[in-house]
N, CA, C and O atoms as a Tripos MOL2 file, in Angstrom:
@<TRIPOS>MOLECULE
protein
  276   275    69     0     0
PROTEIN
NO_CHARGES

@<TRIPOS>ATOM
      1 N         -58.7360  -45.4350    9.4450 N.3       1 MET1
      2 CA        -58.9550  -45.6870    8.0430 C.3       1 MET1
      3 C         -59.9790  -46.7910    7.9170 C.2       1 MET1
      4 O         -60.1200  -47.6080    8.8270 O.2       1 MET1
      5 N         -60.6790  -46.8330    6.8340 N.am      2 LYS2
      6 CA        -61.7530  -47.7960    6.6350 C.3       2 LYS2
      7 C         -61.3270  -49.0310    5.8460 C.2       2 LYS2
      8 O         -61.9940  -50.0620    5.9230 O.2       2 LYS2
      9 N         -60.2350  -48.9510    5.0910 N.am      3 THR3
     10 CA        -59.7810  -50.0890    4.2810 C.3       3 THR3
     11 C         -58.3140  -50.3760    4.5550 C.2       3 THR3
     12 O         -57.4820  -49.4700    4.5950 O.2       3 THR3
     13 N         -58.0150  -51.6600    4.7440 N.am      4 ALA4
     14 CA        -56.6360  -52.1090    4.9510 C.3       4 ALA4
     15 C         -56.4030  -53.2970    4.0230 C.2       4 ALA4
     16 O         -57.2620  -53.6270    3.2060 O.2       4 ALA4
     17 N         -55.2490  -53.9370    4.1460 N.am      5 VAL5
     18 CA        -54.9010  -55.0840    3.3030 C.3       5 VAL5
     19 C         -54.6700  -56.2930    4.2090 C.2       5 VAL5
     20 O         -53.9500  -56.1980    5.2030 O.2       5 VAL5
     21 N         -55.2770  -57.4220    3.8670 N.am      6 SER6
     22 CA        -55.1040  -58.6380    4.6740 C.3       6 SER6
     23 C         -53.7210  -59.2290    4.4520 C.2       6 SER6
     24 O         -52.9810  -58.7800    3.5760 O.2       6 SER6
     25 N         -53.3750  -60.2340    5.2440 N.am      7 SER7
     26 CA        -52.0760  -60.8950    5.0970 C.3       7 SER7
     27 C         -51.9630  -61.6130    3.7550 C.2       7 SER7
     28 O         -50.8590  -61.9490    3.3260 O.2       7 SER7
     29 N         -53.0890  -61.8510    3.0910 N.am      8 CYS8
     30 CA        -53.1070  -62.4830    1.7580 C.3       8 CYS8
     31 C         -52.9830  -61.4580    0.6390 C.2       8 CYS8
     32 O         -52.9150  -61.8260   -0.5340 O.2       8 CYS8
     33 N         -52.9520  -60.1690    0.9900 N.am      9 GLY9
     34 CA        -52.8270  -59.1160   -0.0080 C.3       9 GLY9
     35 C         -54.1470  -58.6330   -0.5670 C.2       9 GLY9
     36 O         -54.1680  -57.9410   -1.5850 O.2       9 GLY9
     37 N         -55.2510  -58.9820    0.0760 N.am     10 VAL10
     38 CA        -56.5860  -58.6030   -0.3870 C.3      10 VAL10
     39 C         -57.0860  -57.4150    0.4300 C.2      10 VAL10
     40 O         -56.9280  -57.3830    1.6500 O.2      10 VAL10
     41 N         -57.6910  -56.4390   -0.2480 N.am     11 ALA11
     42 CA        -58.2560  -55.2820    0.4560 C.3      11 ALA11
     43 C         -59.4060  -55.7570    1.3430 C.2      11 ALA11
     44 O         -60.2530  -56.5410    0.9150 O.2      11 ALA11
     45 N         -59.4190  -55.2740    2.5730 N.am     12 VAL12
     46 CA        -60.4620  -55.6700    3.5200 C.3      12 VAL12
     47 C         -61.0060  -54.4250    4.2100 C.2      12 VAL12
     48 O         -60.2510  -53.5950    4.7170 O.2      12 VAL12
     49 N         -62.3310  -54.3130    4.2170 N.am     13 ALA13
     50 CA        -62.9950  -53.1830    4.8490 C.3      13 ALA13
     51 C         -63.1050  -53.4370    6.3470 C.2      13 ALA13
     52 O         -63.2500  -54.5790    6.7820 O.2      13 ALA13
     53 N         -63.0370  -52.3880    7.1160 N.am     14 ALA14
     54 CA        -63.2000  -52.4960    8.5670 C.3      14 ALA14
     55 C         -64.6520  -52.8620    8.8660 C.2      14 ALA14
     56 O         -65.5700  -52.1130    8.5310 O.2      14 ALA14
     57 N         -64.8530  -54.0130    9.4970 N.am     15 SER15
     58 CA        -66.1940  -54.4830    9.8390 C.3      15 SER15
     59 C         -66.0840  -55.5150   10.9470 C.2      15 SER15
     60 O         -64.9830  -55.8940   11.3470 O.2      15 SER15
     61 N         -67.2070  -55.9600   11.4310 N.am     16 GLN16
     62 CA        -67.2470  -56.9560   12.4920 C.3      16 GLN16
     63 C         -66.5900  -58.2710   12.0520 C.2      16 GLN16
     64 O         -66.0230  -58.9850   12.8800 O.2      16 GLN16
     65 N         -66.6630  -58.5930   10.7610 N.am     17 GLU17
     66 CA        -66.1140  -59.8370   10.2330 C.3      17 GLU17
     67 C         -64.6350  -59.7260    9.8470 C.2      17 GLU17
     68 O         -64.0210  -60.7350    9.4970 O.2      17 GLU17
     69 N         -64.0610  -58.5450    9.9020 N.am     18 ALA18
     70 CA        -62.6670  -58.3240    9.4910 C.3      18 ALA18
     71 C         -61.7010  -58.9590   10.4930 C.2      18 ALA18
     72 O         -62.0450  -59.1250   11.6640 O.2      18 ALA18
     73 N         -60.4870  -59.3160   10.0370 N.am     19 PRO19
     74 CA        -59.4860  -59.8470   10.9640 C.3      19 PRO19
     75 C         -59.0530  -58.7650   11.9600 C.2      19 PRO19
     76 O         -59.2420  -57.5730   11.7160 O.2      19 PRO19
     77 N         -58.4800  -59.1890   13.0680 N.am     20 MET20
     78 CA        -58.0690  -58.2430   14.1090 C.3      20 MET20
     79 C         -56.8490  -57.4120   13.7080 C.2      20 MET20
     80 O         -56.6770  -56.2950   14.1970 O.2      20 MET20
     81 N         -55.9980  -57.9460   12.8210 N.am     21 GLN21
     82 CA        -54.8280  -57.2060   12.3390 C.3      21 GLN21
     83 C         -54.7980  -57.2450   10.8270 C.2      21 GLN21
     84 O         -55.2540  -58.2020   10.2010 O.2      21 GLN21
     85 N         -54.2510  -56.1870   10.2500 N.am     22 ALA22
     86 CA        -54.0880  -56.0960    8.8010 C.3      22 ALA22
     87 C         -52.8900  -55.1930    8.5210 C.2      22 ALA22
     88 O         -52.1280  -54.8550    9.4280 O.2      22 ALA22
     89 N         -52.7350  -54.8120    7.2680 N.am     23 ILE23
     90 CA        -51.5960  -54.0050    6.8420 C.3      23 ILE23
     91 C         -52.1060  -52.6980    6.2270 C.2      23 ILE23
     92 O         -53.0730  -52.6970    5.4650 O.2      23 ILE23
     93 N         -51.4560  -51.6060    6.5610 N.am     24 CYS24
     94 CA        -51.8090  -50.3040    6.0090 C.3      24 CYS24
     95 C         -51.4500  -50.2800    4.5230 C.2      24 CYS24
     96 O         -50.3170  -50.6010    4.1650 O.2      24 CYS24
     97 N         -52.3890  -49.9080    3.6510 N.am     25 PRO25
     98 CA        -52.0920  -49.8740    2.2170 C.3      25 PRO25
     99 C         -51.1370  -48.7420    1.8250 C.2      25 PRO25
    100 O         -50.5470  -48.7850    0.7450 O.2      25 PRO25
    101 N         -50.9790  -47.7560    2.6640 N.am     26 LYS26
    102 CA        -50.1110  -46.6160    2.3510 C.3      26 LYS26
    103 C         -48.6510  -46.8730    2.7150 C.2      26 LYS26
    104 O         -47.7510  -46.6220    1.9130 O.2      26 LYS26
    105 N         -48.4170  -47.3820    3.9490 N.am     27 CYS27
    106 CA        -47.0420  -47.4970    4.4260 C.3      27 CYS27
    107 C         -46.5890  -48.9270    4.6960 C.2      27 CYS27
    108 O         -45.3960  -49.1650    4.8850 O.2      27 CYS27
    109 N         -47.5210  -49.8880    4.7200 N.am     28 GLY28
    110 CA        -47.1580  -51.2720    4.9880 C.3      28 GLY28
    111 C         -47.0460  -51.6030    6.4630 C.2      28 GLY28
    112 O         -46.6500  -52.7140    6.8170 O.2      28 GLY28
    113 N         -47.3860  -50.6590    7.3310 N.am     29 GLY29
    114 CA        -47.3410  -50.8870    8.7750 C.3      29 GLY29
    115 C         -48.5200  -51.7180    9.2490 C.2      29 GLY29
    116 O         -49.5250  -51.8370    8.5480 O.2      29 GLY29
    117 N         -48.3980  -52.2880   10.4280 N.am     30 VAL30
    118 CA        -49.4600  -53.1080   11.0000 C.3      30 VAL30
    119 C         -50.5440  -52.2050   11.5870 C.2      30 VAL30
    120 O         -50.2510  -51.2360   12.2880 O.2      30 VAL30
    121 N         -51.7960  -52.5380   11.2880 N.am     31 VAL31
    122 CA        -52.9430  -51.8250   11.8400 C.3      31 VAL31
    123 C         -53.8290  -52.8270   12.5780 C.2      31 VAL31
    124 O         -53.8510  -54.0140   12.2500 O.2      31 VAL31
    125 N         -54.5520  -52.3360   13.5720 N.am     32 ILE32
    126 CA        -55.4610  -53.1900   14.3190 C.3      32 ILE32
    127 C         -56.8880  -52.6810   14.1380 C.2      32 ILE32
    128 O         -57.1210  -51.4890   13.9350 O.2      32 ILE32
    129 N         -57.8230  -53.6010   14.2160 N.am     33 LEU33
    130 CA        -59.2330  -53.2560   14.0650 C.3      33 LEU33
    131 C         -59.7440  -52.6610   15.3650 C.2      33 LEU33
    132 O         -59.5520  -53.2330   16.4380 O.2      33 LEU33
    133 N         -60.3840  -51.5310   15.2660 N.am     34 ARG34
    134 CA        -60.9540  -50.8590   16.4300 C.3      34 ARG34
    135 C         -62.4430  -50.6670   16.1930 C.2      34 ARG34
    136 O         -62.9070  -50.6790   15.0530 O.2      34 ARG34
    137 N         -63.1750  -50.4940   17.2590 N.am     35 VAL35
    138 CA        -64.6140  -50.2610   17.1600 C.3      35 VAL35
    139 C         -65.0060  -49.1800   18.1610 C.2      35 VAL35
    140 O         -64.4780  -49.1090   19.2710 O.2      35 VAL35
    141 N         -65.9380  -48.3480   17.7390 N.am     36 ARG36
    142 CA        -66.4800  -47.3530   18.6640 C.3      36 ARG36
    143 C         -67.9950  -47.4050   18.5610 C.2      36 ARG36
    144 O         -68.5480  -47.6860   17.4980 O.2      36 ARG36
    145 N         -68.6410  -47.1390   19.6450 N.am     37 ARG37
    146 CA        -70.0970  -47.1780   19.7170 C.3      37 ARG37
    147 C         -70.6600  -45.8530   19.2200 C.2      37 ARG37
    148 O         -70.2170  -44.7860   19.6460 O.2      37 ARG37
    149 N         -71.6220  -45.9190   18.3320 N.am     38 LEU38
    150 CA        -72.2780  -44.7180   17.8200 C.3      38 LEU38
    151 C         -73.4550  -44.3660   18.7240 C.2      38 LEU38
    152 O         -74.2460  -45.2390   19.0800 O.2      38 LEU38
    153 N         -73.5720  -43.1250   19.0860 N.am     39 MET39
    154 CA        -74.6540  -42.7170   19.9720 C.3      39 MET39
    155 C         -75.9520  -42.4710   19.2180 C.2      39 MET39
    156 O         -77.0330  -42.6170   19.7890 O.2      39 MET39
    157 N         -75.8640  -42.1070   17.9660 N.am     40 ALA40
    158 CA        -77.0560  -41.7400   17.2010 C.3      40 ALA40
    159 C         -78.0140  -42.9190   17.0070 C.2      40 ALA40
    160 O         -79.2230  -42.7840   17.1910 O.2      40 ALA40
    161 N         -77.4550  -44.0790   16.6330 N.am     41 ASN41
    162 CA        -78.3410  -45.2100   16.3650 C.3      41 ASN41
    163 C         -77.9480  -46.4630   17.1450 C.2      41 ASN41
    164 O         -78.4000  -47.5600   16.8180 O.2      41 ASN41
    165 N         -77.1240  -46.3130   18.1580 N.am     42 SER42
    166 CA        -76.6640  -47.4180   19.0120 C.3      42 SER42
    167 C         -75.9420  -48.5080   18.2320 C.2      42 SER42
    168 O         -75.8870  -49.6540   18.6780 O.2      42 SER42
    169 N         -75.3960  -48.1690   17.0850 N.am     43 GLY43
    170 CA        -74.6300  -49.1250   16.2850 C.3      43 GLY43
    171 C         -73.1500  -49.0170   16.5930 C.2      43 GLY43
    172 O         -72.7490  -48.3210   17.5270 O.2      43 GLY43
    173 N         -72.3440  -49.7020   15.8100 N.am     44 ASN44
    174 CA        -70.8950  -49.6700   15.9690 C.3      44 ASN44
    175 C         -70.2420  -49.1450   14.6970 C.2      44 ASN44
    176 O         -70.7530  -49.3480   13.5960 O.2      44 ASN44
    177 N         -69.1110  -48.4700   14.8590 N.am     45 SER45
    178 CA        -68.3130  -47.9960   13.7380 C.3      45 SER45
    179 C         -66.9480  -48.6670   13.8360 C.2      45 SER45
    180 O         -66.2550  -48.5260   14.8440 O.2      45 SER45
    181 N         -66.5640  -49.3950   12.7930 N.am     46 TYR46
    182 CA        -65.2850  -50.0980   12.7600 C.3      46 TYR46
    183 C         -64.2800  -49.3140   11.9300 C.2      46 TYR46
    184 O         -64.6390  -48.6920   10.9310 O.2      46 TYR46
    185 N         -63.0140  -49.3480   12.3520 N.am     47 TYR47
    186 CA        -61.9570  -48.6430   11.6330 C.3      47 TYR47
    187 C         -60.6140  -49.2820   11.9680 C.2      47 TYR47
    188 O         -60.4740  -49.9740   12.9760 O.2      47 TYR47
    189 N         -59.6360  -49.0380   11.1090 N.am     48 TRP48
    190 CA        -58.2750  -49.5360   11.3130 C.3      48 TRP48
    191 C         -57.4340  -48.4280   11.9000 C.2      48 TRP48
    192 O         -57.5930  -47.2590   11.5460 O.2      48 TRP48
    193 N         -56.5200  -48.8030   12.8160 N.am     49 ARG49
    194 CA        -55.6320  -47.8220   13.4320 C.3      49 ARG49
    195 C         -54.2460  -48.4440   13.5750 C.2      49 ARG49
    196 O         -54.1230  -49.6220   13.9120 O.2      49 ARG49
    197 N         -53.2130  -47.6620   13.3200 N.am     50 HIS50
    198 CA        -51.8490  -48.1590   13.4850 C.3      50 HIS50
    199 C         -51.6130  -48.5660   14.9370 C.2      50 HIS50
    200 O         -52.1130  -47.9210   15.8580 O.2      50 HIS50
    201 N         -50.8580  -49.6260   15.1310 N.am     51 ILE51
    202 CA        -50.5360  -50.0770   16.4830 C.3      51 ILE51
    203 C         -49.7950  -48.9800   17.2280 C.2      51 ILE51
    204 O         -50.0650  -48.7190   18.4000 O.2      51 ILE51
    205 N         -48.8650  -48.3440   16.5440 N.am     52 ASN52
    206 CA        -48.0720  -47.2770   17.1280 C.3      52 ASN52
    207 C         -48.7900  -45.9460   16.8950 C.2      52 ASN52
    208 O         -48.9090  -45.4990   15.7540 O.2      52 ASN52
    209 N         -49.2680  -45.3120   17.9630 N.am     53 ASP53
    210 CA        -49.9870  -44.0400   17.8260 C.3      53 ASP53
    211 C         -49.1180  -42.9230   17.2680 C.2      53 ASP53
    212 O         -49.6410  -41.9550   16.7160 O.2      53 ASP53
    213 N         -47.8060  -43.0390   17.4000 N.am     54 ASP54
    214 CA        -46.8930  -42.0090   16.9050 C.3      54 ASP54
    215 C         -46.4700  -42.2630   15.4620 C.2      54 ASP54
    216 O         -45.5730  -41.5890   14.9550 O.2      54 ASP54
    217 N         -47.0950  -43.2120   14.8050 N.am     55 HIS55
    218 CA        -46.7360  -43.5700   13.4380 C.3      55 HIS55
    219 C         -47.0130  -42.3940   12.5060 C.2      55 HIS55
    220 O         -48.0930  -41.8080   12.5720 O.2      55 HIS55
    221 N         -46.0770  -42.0390   11.6520 N.am     56 PRO56
    222 CA        -46.2320  -40.8380   10.8090 C.3      56 PRO56
    223 C         -47.0070  -41.0670    9.5020 C.2      56 PRO56
    224 O         -46.9440  -40.2170    8.6140 O.2      56 PRO56
    225 N         -47.7170  -42.1540    9.3570 N.am     57 CYS57
    226 CA        -48.4080  -42.4620    8.1030 C.3      57 CYS57
    227 C         -49.4340  -41.3780    7.7520 C.2      57 CYS57
    228 O         -50.1440  -40.8720    8.6210 O.2      57 CYS57
    229 N         -49.4940  -41.0390    6.4850 N.am     58 GLU58
    230 CA        -50.4100  -40.0000    6.0130 C.3      58 GLU58
    231 C         -51.8580  -40.4610    5.9740 C.2      58 GLU58
    232 O         -52.7520  -39.6310    5.8070 O.2      58 GLU58
    233 N         -52.1260  -41.7800    6.1240 N.am     59 ARG59
    234 CA        -53.5000  -42.2660    6.1140 C.3      59 ARG59
    235 C         -54.2380  -41.9110    7.3920 C.2      59 ARG59
    236 O         -55.4690  -41.9340    7.4170 O.2      59 ARG59
    237 N         -53.5100  -41.5830    8.4560 N.am     60 GLN60
    238 CA        -54.1710  -41.2070    9.6920 C.3      60 GLN60
    239 C         -54.6410  -39.7630    9.5990 C.2      60 GLN60
    240 O         -54.0500  -38.9430    8.8960 O.2      60 GLN60
    241 N         -55.6930  -39.4740   10.3070 N.am     61 LYS61
    242 CA        -56.2250  -38.1170   10.3350 C.3      61 LYS61
    243 C         -55.1840  -37.1620   10.9280 C.2      61 LYS61
    244 O         -54.4030  -37.5690   11.7880 O.2      61 LYS61
    245 N         -55.1580  -35.9050   10.4860 N.am     62 PRO62
    246 CA        -54.1670  -34.9470   11.0090 C.3      62 PRO62
    247 C         -54.1930  -34.8290   12.5310 C.2      62 PRO62
    248 O         -53.1380  -34.6500   13.1390 O.2      62 PRO62
    249 N         -55.3610  -34.9220   13.1650 N.am     63 PHE63
    250 CA        -55.4160  -34.7860   14.6090 C.3      63 PHE63
    251 C         -54.8390  -36.0060   15.3190 C.2      63 PHE63
    252 O         -54.6320  -35.9640   16.5320 O.2      63 PHE63
    253 N         -54.5740  -37.1020   14.5870 N.am     64 MET64
    254 CA        -53.9800  -38.2900   15.1710 C.3      64 MET64
    255 C         -52.4640  -38.1650   15.2790 C.2      64 MET64
    256 O         -51.8300  -38.9670   15.9640 O.2      64 MET64
    257 N         -51.8790  -37.1850   14.6210 N.am     65 HIS65
    258 CA        -50.4280  -36.9810   14.6800 C.3      65 HIS65
    259 C         -50.0940  -36.1700   15.9190 C.2      65 HIS65
    260 O         -50.6660  -35.1020   16.1360 O.2      65 HIS65
    261 N         -49.1860  -36.6600   16.7200 N.am     66 PHE66
    262 CA        -48.7690  -35.9630   17.9170 C.3      66 PHE66
    263 C         -47.3950  -35.3770   17.6730 C.2      66 PHE66
    264 O         -46.4810  -36.0890   17.2570 O.2      66 PHE66
    265 N         -47.2410  -34.1090   17.9220 N.am     67 HIS67
    266 CA        -45.9780  -33.4240   17.6990 C.3      67 HIS67
    267 C         -45.3570  -33.0730   19.0430 C.2      67 HIS67
    268 O         -45.9930  -32.4180   19.8690 O.2      67 HIS67
    269 N         -44.1410  -33.4960   19.2640 N.am     68 GLY68
    270 CA        -43.4360  -33.1560   20.4990 C.3      68 GLY68
    271 C         -42.8730  -31.7620   20.4310 C.2      68 GLY68
    272 O         -42.4340  -31.3110   19.3730 O.2      68 GLY68
    273 N         -42.8820  -31.0840   21.5440 N.am     69 ASN69
    274 CA        -42.3440  -29.7210   21.5910 C.3      69 ASN69
    275 C         -40.9210  -29.7360   22.0460 C.2      69 ASN69
    276 O         -40.2940  -28.6820   22.1500 O.2      69 ASN69
@<TRIPOS>BOND
     1     1     2 1
     2     2     3 1
     3     3     4 2
     4     3     5 am
     5     5     6 1
     6     6     7 1
     7     7     8 2
     8     7     9 am
     9     9    10 1
    10    10    11 1
    11    11    12 2
    12    11    13 am
    13    13    14 1
    14    14    15 1
    15    15    16 2
    16    15    17 am
    17    17    18 1
    18    18    19 1
    19    19    20 2
    20    19    21 am
    21    21    22 1
    22    22    23 1
    23    23    24 2
    24    23    25 am
    25    25    26 1
    26    26    27 1
    27    27    28 2
    28    27    29 am
    29    29    30 1
    30    30    31 1
    31    31    32 2
    32    31    33 am
    33    33    34 1
    34    34    35 1
    35    35    36 2
    36    35    37 am
    37    37    38 1
    38    38    39 1
    39    39    40 2
    40    39    41 am
    41    41    42 1
    42    42    43 1
    43    43    44 2
    44    43    45 am
    45    45    46 1
    46    46    47 1
    47    47    48 2
    48    47    49 am
    49    49    50 1
    50    50    51 1
    51    51    52 2
    52    51    53 am
    53    53    54 1
    54    54    55 1
    55    55    56 2
    56    55    57 am
    57    57    58 1
    58    58    59 1
    59    59    60 2
    60    59    61 am
    61    61    62 1
    62    62    63 1
    63    63    64 2
    64    63    65 am
    65    65    66 1
    66    66    67 1
    67    67    68 2
    68    67    69 am
    69    69    70 1
    70    70    71 1
    71    71    72 2
    72    71    73 am
    73    73    74 1
    74    74    75 1
    75    75    76 2
    76    75    77 am
    77    77    78 1
    78    78    79 1
    79    79    80 2
    80    79    81 am
    81    81    82 1
    82    82    83 1
    83    83    84 2
    84    83    85 am
    85    85    86 1
    86    86    87 1
    87    87    88 2
    88    87    89 am
    89    89    90 1
    90    90    91 1
    91    91    92 2
    92    91    93 am
    93    93    94 1
    94    94    95 1
    95    95    96 2
    96    95    97 am
    97    97    98 1
    98    98    99 1
    99    99   100 2
   100    99   101 am
   101   101   102 1
   102   102   103 1
   103   103   104 2
   104   103   105 am
   105   105   106 1
   106   106   107 1
   107   107   108 2
   108   107   109 am
   109   109   110 1
   110   110   111 1
   111   111   112 2
   112   111   113 am
   113   113   114 1
   114   114   115 1
   115   115   116 2
   116   115   117 am
   117   117   118 1
   118   118   119 1
   119   119   120 2
   120   119   121 am
   121   121   122 1
   122   122   123 1
   123   123   124 2
   124   123   125 am
   125   125   126 1
   126   126   127 1
   127   127   128 2
   128   127   129 am
   129   129   130 1
   130   130   131 1
   131   131   132 2
   132   131   133 am
   133   133   134 1
   134   134   135 1
   135   135   136 2
   136   135   137 am
   137   137   138 1
   138   138   139 1
   139   139   140 2
   140   139   141 am
   141   141   142 1
   142   142   143 1
   143   143   144 2
   144   143   145 am
   145   145   146 1
   146   146   147 1
   147   147   148 2
   148   147   149 am
   149   149   150 1
   150   150   151 1
   151   151   152 2
   152   151   153 am
   153   153   154 1
   154   154   155 1
   155   155   156 2
   156   155   157 am
   157   157   158 1
   158   158   159 1
   159   159   160 2
   160   159   161 am
   161   161   162 1
   162   162   163 1
   163   163   164 2
   164   163   165 am
   165   165   166 1
   166   166   167 1
   167   167   168 2
   168   167   169 am
   169   169   170 1
   170   170   171 1
   171   171   172 2
   172   171   173 am
   173   173   174 1
   174   174   175 1
   175   175   176 2
   176   175   177 am
   177   177   178 1
   178   178   179 1
   179   179   180 2
   180   179   181 am
   181   181   182 1
   182   182   183 1
   183   183   184 2
   184   183   185 am
   185   185   186 1
   186   186   187 1
   187   187   188 2
   188   187   189 am
   189   189   190 1
   190   190   191 1
   191   191   192 2
   192   191   193 am
   193   193   194 1
   194   194   195 1
   195   195   196 2
   196   195   197 am
   197   197   198 1
   198   198   199 1
   199   199   200 2
   200   199   201 am
   201   201   202 1
   202   202   203 1
   203   203   204 2
   204   203   205 am
   205   205   206 1
   206   206   207 1
   207   207   208 2
   208   207   209 am
   209   209   210 1
   210   210   211 1
   211   211   212 2
   212   211   213 am
   213   213   214 1
   214   214   215 1
   215   215   216 2
   216   215   217 am
   217   217   218 1
   218   218   219 1
   219   219   220 2
   220   219   221 am
   221   221   222 1
   222   222   223 1
   223   223   224 2
   224   223   225 am
   225   225   226 1
   226   226   227 1
   227   227   228 2
   228   227   229 am
   229   229   230 1
   230   230   231 1
   231   231   232 2
   232   231   233 am
   233   233   234 1
   234   234   235 1
   235   235   236 2
   236   235   237 am
   237   237   238 1
   238   238   239 1
   239   239   240 2
   240   239   241 am
   241   241   242 1
   242   242   243 1
   243   243   244 2
   244   243   245 am
   245   245   246 1
   246   246   247 1
   247   247   248 2
   248   247   249 am
   249   249   250 1
   250   250   251 1
   251   251   252 2
   252   251   253 am
   253   253   254 1
   254   254   255 1
   255   255   256 2
   256   255   257 am
   257   257   258 1
   258   258   259 1
   259   259   260 2
   260   259   261 am
   261   261   262 1
   262   262   263 1
   263   263   264 2
   264   263   265 am
   265   265   266 1
   266   266   267 1
   267   267   268 2
   268   267   269 am
   269   269   270 1
   270   270   271 1
   271   271   272 2
   272   271   273 am
   273   273   274 1
   274   274   275 1
   275   275   276 2
@<TRIPOS>SUBSTRUCTURE
     1 MET1         2 RESIDUE 1 A MET
     2 LYS2         6 RESIDUE 1 A LYS
     3 THR3        10 RESIDUE 1 A THR
     4 ALA4        14 RESIDUE 1 A ALA
     5 VAL5        18 RESIDUE 1 A VAL
     6 SER6        22 RESIDUE 1 A SER
     7 SER7        26 RESIDUE 1 A SER
     8 CYS8        30 RESIDUE 1 A CYS
     9 GLY9        34 RESIDUE 1 A GLY
    10 VAL10       38 RESIDUE 1 A VAL
    11 ALA11       42 RESIDUE 1 A ALA
    12 VAL12       46 RESIDUE 1 A VAL
    13 ALA13       50 RESIDUE 1 A ALA
    14 ALA14       54 RESIDUE 1 A ALA
    15 SER15       58 RESIDUE 1 A SER
    16 GLN16       62 RESIDUE 1 A GLN
    17 GLU17       66 RESIDUE 1 A GLU
    18 ALA18       70 RESIDUE 1 A ALA
    19 PRO19       74 RESIDUE 1 A PRO
    20 MET20       78 RESIDUE 1 A MET
    21 GLN21       82 RESIDUE 1 A GLN
    22 ALA22       86 RESIDUE 1 A ALA
    23 ILE23       90 RESIDUE 1 A ILE
    24 CYS24       94 RESIDUE 1 A CYS
    25 PRO25       98 RESIDUE 1 A PRO
    26 LYS26      102 RESIDUE 1 A LYS
    27 CYS27      106 RESIDUE 1 A CYS
    28 GLY28      110 RESIDUE 1 A GLY
    29 GLY29      114 RESIDUE 1 A GLY
    30 VAL30      118 RESIDUE 1 A VAL
    31 VAL31      122 RESIDUE 1 A VAL
    32 ILE32      126 RESIDUE 1 A ILE
    33 LEU33      130 RESIDUE 1 A LEU
    34 ARG34      134 RESIDUE 1 A ARG
    35 VAL35      138 RESIDUE 1 A VAL
    36 ARG36      142 RESIDUE 1 A ARG
    37 ARG37      146 RESIDUE 1 A ARG
    38 LEU38      150 RESIDUE 1 A LEU
    39 MET39      154 RESIDUE 1 A MET
    40 ALA40      158 RESIDUE 1 A ALA
    41 ASN41      162 RESIDUE 1 A ASN
    42 SER42      166 RESIDUE 1 A SER
    43 GLY43      170 RESIDUE 1 A GLY
    44 ASN44      174 RESIDUE 1 A ASN
    45 SER45      178 RESIDUE 1 A SER
    46 TYR46      182 RESIDUE 1 A TYR
    47 TYR47      186 RESIDUE 1 A TYR
    48 TRP48      190 RESIDUE 1 A TRP
    49 ARG49      194 RESIDUE 1 A ARG
    50 HIS50      198 RESIDUE 1 A HIS
    51 ILE51      202 RESIDUE 1 A ILE
    52 ASN52      206 RESIDUE 1 A ASN
    53 ASP53      210 RESIDUE 1 A ASP
    54 ASP54      214 RESIDUE 1 A ASP
    55 HIS55      218 RESIDUE 1 A HIS
    56 PRO56      222 RESIDUE 1 A PRO
    57 CYS57      226 RESIDUE 1 A CYS
    58 GLU58      230 RESIDUE 1 A GLU
    59 ARG59      234 RESIDUE 1 A ARG
    60 GLN60      238 RESIDUE 1 A GLN
    61 LYS61      242 RESIDUE 1 A LYS
    62 PRO62      246 RESIDUE 1 A PRO
    63 PHE63      250 RESIDUE 1 A PHE
    64 MET64      254 RESIDUE 1 A MET
    65 HIS65      258 RESIDUE 1 A HIS
    66 PHE66      262 RESIDUE 1 A PHE
    67 HIS67      266 RESIDUE 1 A HIS
    68 GLY68      270 RESIDUE 1 A GLY
    69 ASN69      274 RESIDUE 1 A ASN
């Protein structure tokens, strides 16, 4: 996700200046700031991700949900 909530309750966009941890605006769970390198322009893409990969929050992309058989 691109936007989370800081510990002060302020919306914060995922960026280099963002804090390392924030709160998911949908479920209130803890999210961490992640970065991936873009190949097209050698830049970086910042995003928030739940600490727990198995977290059922709807803000995560459908492919991020893992279903046990």
